N, C-alpha and C positions, 0 to 999 in steps of 0.2 A: 433555541438558537435559530435565527433566520437563515434560510438557505442562500440568501444574498449577502455579500460583503460590501461594505460601504466606506467611503471616505467623503470628504467635504464636497467634492465635485464629480465623484464617480460611483458607480454601482456595478458589481460584477458577480457572475456565478460561473465558475469554471469547474469542470469535472474531467478527470482523466481515467482512462482504462489502461492500466499498465500490466504487462505480462513479463515475468522473469522465467527464463528457461535455462537449466544447467547445460553446459556444453555436451553435445551429442544426445541431449535429452535423457541423460542418465537418471535412473529412478532412485535418487538418493534423498529425496525430501520426506523422510519418515522419522518418527520418534523424536529424539532430541534435536536433530537437524531441523525438522519442521518447526518445532517449538522455538528454536533460536531464530530462524528466519522470520517467523511471525513477530517475535519480540523486537528484533532489530528494525524491521520495516515500520512497526508502530512507533518505536522510539525515535527513529530518524524523521518520520512524518511529523510527530509532535514537535521535535526540535526545529523543524522548518516552518512551523505554524500551519500545517496542513491537517485536514480531518480525513481519517480513513472511514468510509461508509461501510465497506465490506472488504474482507480479506479472506481469500480461500487458498490454503496451501495444499496442493495435491502432490502426488508422489513424483511427478516429473515436471511440474511447473507451478508458478504462483500467480494468481490473479489478484 
């Protein structure tokens, strides 16, 4: 897959660095919660037509 996306008159390459942090940076992203966060983010991204290059779920935030 090309790293550029194209239409008939445009070409683009957009990348975003998004960080999710639980309120008060609680250390809750472990085990099943981390797995579910990973699954939900990937499913939503696919649903929106976005490609996730890298996803890192840590104990107190998600990159």
